C-alpha positions in Angstrom: -0.5 84.3 213.7 2.2 82.8 215.8 5.6 81.8 214.6 6.2 78.0 214.6 9.2 76.4 216.4 10.7 73.0 216.3 8.6 72.1 219.4 5.3 72.5 217.4 2.6 69.9 217.2 2.0 69.4 213.5 -0.3 66.5 212.5 -1.7 64.9 209.4 -5.3 65.2 208.5 -6.1 61.9 210.2 -5.2 63.7 213.5 -3.1 60.7 214.9 0.0 61.1 212.7 2.6 63.5 214.3 5.2 65.2 212.1 8.8 64.8 213.3 10.2 68.3 212.7 13.7 69.5 211.7 14.9 73.0 211.7 17.3 74.2 208.9 18.5 77.2 210.9 19.6 77.2 214.5 20.6 80.7 215.4 17.1 82.4 215.7 15.2 80.9 218.6 12.2 81.4 220.8 12.6 80.1 224.4 15.8 78.3 223.2 14.0 76.5 220.4 14.7 77.1 216.7 12.1 78.9 214.6 11.0 77.0 211.4 11.4 78.6 208.0 10.0 77.7 204.5 10.7 74.1 203.5 11.5 72.9 207.0 8.3 70.8 207.1 8.9 69.2 203.7 10.2 65.7 203.7 9.6 65.1 207.4 8.7 61.7 208.8 5.1 61.2 210.2 4.7 58.8 213.1 1.5 57.3 214.3 -0.8 57.6 211.3 -2.9 54.4 211.3 -3.4 52.4 208.2 -7.1 52.5 207.1 -7.5 49.7 204.5 -7.4 49.9 201.6 -5.7 53.3 202.0 -2.0 53.7 203.1 -1.1 55.8 206.1 0.6 59.2 206.0 4.4 58.5 206.2 6.0 61.7 205.1 5.2 65.3 204.5 5.2 66.6 200.9 4.9 70.2 199.8 4.0 73.2 201.9 0.9 75.0 200.4 0.6 78.1 202.6 1.6 79.5 206.0 4.7 81.7 205.7 5.3 85.3 206.6 5.5 87.9 203.9 7.4 90.2 206.3 9.7 88.2 208.6 12.6 86.3 207.2 15.6 84.4 208.5 18.6 84.2 206.1 16.2 85.2 203.3 13.6 82.5 204.0 10.1 83.3 205.3 9.4 82.1 208.8 6.6 79.5 209.2 3.3 80.6 210.8 0.7 78.6 212.6 -1.5 78.9 209.5 0.8 76.4 207.8 -0.9 73.8 205.6 0.8 71.2 203.5 0.2 67.8 201.9 1.2 64.3 203.0 2.0 61.0 201.2 -1.2 59.4 202.6 -4.0 58.1 200.3 -5.4 59.4 198.2 -2.0 60.7 197.2 -1.3 64.4 197.7 -4.7 65.1 199.2 -4.3 64.5 202.9 -3.2 67.7 204.6 -1.0 68.4 207.5 -1.6 71.4 209.8 -0.4 73.1 213.0 -2.2 72.1 216.2 0.1 74.1 218.4 3.0 76.4 217.2 5.4 75.3 220.0 5.4 78.7 221.6 3.0 81.4 222.7 5.3 84.5 222.9 5.9 85.7 219.4 3.3 86.5 216.8 3.0 88.4 213.5 0.1 90.8 213.3 
């Protein structure tokens, strides 16, 4: 399980929508890129998800379901792992997941 950074490739379940990531902390980094922590992927814009009528595209990430370390924390918040899974605003509502396609780094992992 690799730690996820702001350079990660996280996509909606339709595979074309890419999540625009933000990092809430900036002082712990891998290869000069901030590591993501719990809730960093909530409320992020999703670009590129195509509308599939009559369904609406994924536009924003909602809640994180799973994918955080039980052991590693930054300022008390669990770091995000490449097992991350959350939900998007796409149709049907709160059923289209988002997942990590690449964690943004290959150096640091949790065993």
